[in-house]
C-alpha angles and dihedrals in degrees: 000000000000090000092056091050091052091047092050091050091050091051090049091053091050090050091051091051092051091050092050090051092050092049090050091052091049092051091049091049091051095051101033101029098061114112118243095242090055090055090050091051091052091051090051091050091052090052091051092050091052092057112116122236113192111203106156101016121086107207124209095207115090093223092054092045088067090060093052114117118232116255112272117236115224115244120249109263097183095080093048091050091049091052092049092048091051091049090049094056111110117253115236112274113247109247097198122056115217108219092201090064093047097048114090118246120253113264093244099048093110092050091053090050093050095046096045095092093049091049090053090056091048091049090055091049091048092052091050092049092050091049091050092050091051091051091051091051092048091050090048091050091047090052092047090045090051090048090049091051091049092048090049090052091050091051090052091048091047092049093051 
């Protein structure tokens, strides 16, 4: 028992060492493995993010005045308010009450809906089977009718 515990601990230590080695390789790949153009793109992005945008401050320096943002114009609120007022108007109250809408659905309505397609297939198969049975009966009657006619002919021939 003690031997198996020692063996398990040794395996756990080996596993930890392998994981550390893999993490080290991944970190090296992330830092060393990046292409040069990707590093250049990141530098350009950092420069773009450092760019000043002056919205509320009016600078006195000519260089900074070029970075000043134009004054924002407030959006028209009148149209939005009109739309909201129209939406808030009450819809006309329904005079007649439809009892079908008030009555609760039967507990198995969803089962019927889900099974409807399968029932359509079965209905088609049933109709085909009924038609086939009718054909077989008609053929059987035709055969028996033909046999009856032949037997009647033989009786006439025998009686002559």
